[in-house]
C-alpha positions, -999 to +999 in steps of 0.1 A: +074+087+138+072+088+101+076+050+097+042+046+112+026+059+081-010+056+092-007+064+129-032+093+124-059+067+114-060+053+150-035+024+146-003+027+166+002+025+136+045-022-071+052-057-132+080-084-141+079-061-172+042-053-177+039-071-210+046-104-193+013-103-175-023-103-188-043-072-181-064-089-155-033-093-133-021-057-134-032-041-101-024-070-078+009-078-096+019-041-092+012-041-054+027-076-049+059-066-067+066-039-042+069-066-015+083-094-037+120-089-035+130-123-049+106-123-079+089-156-071+054-141-075+047-139-037+049-110-013+077-114+012+073-110+049+091-076+056+095-055+086+114-023+094+132-019+127+133+017+138+158+011+166+185+002+141+170+015+108+171-020+094+149-038+069+144-075+077+130-095+047+120-131+049+119-142+012+091-166+003+115-183-022+140-189+006+167-169+023+167-136+042+178-100+036+190-077+064+196-042+051+203-010+070+184+017+050+165+049+060+159+069+092+130+060+115+121+095+125+123+111+091+114+085+065+083+069+050+085+033+037+079+035+000+086+000-015+080-005-052+095-018-085+112+014-096+136-003-120+111-026-137+128-059-131+098-075-115+113-073-080+105-050-051+132-023-043+139-011-008+129+026-008+121+055+015+110+091+011+126+115+035+101+141+048+127+165+060+144+169+026+118+156+001+144+131-013+136+095-024+163+070-016+163+034-030+183+004-037+177-010-072+173-047-071+183-051-108+219-040-102+222-032-065+229+005-073+218+034-050+194+061-063+184+095-049+157+116-064+145+150-050+107+152-054+083+167-029+083+190+001+082+186+038+046+177+048+037+159+016+025+124+016+043+098-007+019+079-030+043+061-053+025+037-077+025+029-114+004+057-128+016+055-165+013+017-168+049+010-179+055-016-152+076+007-131+067+025-099+064+063-104+077+087-077+046+107-065+034+128-036+002+144-025+002+179-012-025+193+010-028+231+005-056+257+008-082+230+014-073+210-016-053+179-024-028+181-052-012+150-068+023+154-082+036+125-103+070+120-120+063+094-147+090+068-151+080+062-188+093+096-200+103+115-169+075+140-175+058+157-146+021+160-139+001+178-113-036+173-107-060+187-081-082+158-068-097+156-034-099+178-003-072+183+022-092+164+047-095+133+025-075+102+028-055+089-002-066+056-017-048+051-050-055+019-070-063+005-104-100+005-100-108+003-137-083-024-145-065-006-173-030-012-159-026+024-146-032+035-110-061+060-106-062+090-083-086+082-055-096+093-021-118+084+008-138+113+021-150+112+057-184+123+068-193+147+095-187+122+124-166+091+129-195+068+122-208+088+092-208+072+058-174+075+041-173+081+003-147+070-022-140+092-052-120+077-081-107+095-112-105+067-137-074+068-159-091+048-186-117+075-195-112+104-170-146+097-156-154+101-119-166+071-099-183+077-066-189+049-041-203+052-005-186+026+016-176+022+052-174+047+080-154+079+082-129+065+106-124+032+089-089+023+075-086+022+037-070-011+026-068-012-012-063-045-030-076-069-056-093-093-032-114-111-059-086-114-085-105-097-114-077-073-121-093-043-105-087-027-071-117-033-048-130-006-025-122-019+010-120-008+046-111-022+080-132-012+110-116-010+144-136-019+175-143+001+206-117-015+228-081-027+223-093-063+224-121-058+200-119-075+166-110-058+134-136-063+107-128-062+070-155-049+046-147-054+009-168-044-021-159-069-048-155-052-082-162-085-100-198-088-088-206-059-065-210-082-035-199-076+001-170-097+014-167-094+052-142-110+075-134-107+112-096-108+114-072-091+138-074-072+170-079-034+173-052-026+199-025-052+189-024-054+151-011-035+121-026-040+087-004-059+062-026-070+033-009-083+001-007-114-021+014-138+000+003-171-016+008-160-052-027-166-065-032-131-078-056-121-050-049-099-020-048-118+012-063-104+044-033-100+067-021-084+099+011-082+119+008-084+157+031-060+174+031-077+208+047-109+194+061-098+160+039-123+142+023-122+108-012-137+105-023-143+069-057-155+057-048-172+024-073-164-005-062-195-023-077-220+002-088-201+033-059-215+053-041-195+079-004-187+078+012-178+111+048-167+109+069-150+136+090-123+119+101-092+138+099-079+173+076-055+192+079-019+180+089-030+145+068-019+115+054-042+088+065-027+055+033-038+038+015-013+059+026+014+034-006+006+014-030+013+044-043+048+049 
């Protein structure tokens, strides 16, 4: 099913207006806004229920949203701040038609944009740095990966070949310039071979290459150290369903390893985001068997446990895991 965006990676499984924020807050603010539907500076607990095609959002500022939107067997969850009001918009990309559908939080209007073809992968992020999420897809063709972006700043279209068709997408603002960079994780020859991240920096068009993690690790972008840059990060699954998940994060602030054992291989879906509003990505999972979020707060190391959803739902925050 399309709503399980990263099922192929072995899990049954975007600013208020940009000028309101300092540069060091850009990447995390952009990703947090995608999940912050009430604009209080914290990601909301959100799940999609495929049996009824309904979004259930538990707002951190108080209140709930229940919205029927999308089709479980055809759509990818593509939340983002497409209208630039500082709040996350409910959005999907339909694989069968290549159409983006969304509800604009600024005025509750419905939008539909045709962009992409069947078989593409949606990678909507803020690539032009205007504080709005850009519609974008990746197309794998003839052994190559082509990135197609429709910029919200001027509605111009760009296409760039970056990566191989066998790579995994890993977009993020790795250089901290307020624009998302094209990035991929390239697997090695075997599942436990070294994986390599390739980043095309938007600030200077230079290529950054970092060896990190294993080929079959999950890519979990985020600003875990709060320095305004996306950190190279992966989650490693264990050998059995009851094995722990281990998070390996390369902190961009000091180049040090941050490691955490958090989650279970056969039970949990990745749901990292900034839930406590401190500007850092929190390590987080959603447990399918109980419909419960487990969040390790970066602000104080405390644990948030919140039951939201039911088995076979999908945590919307999983859109940013690859």
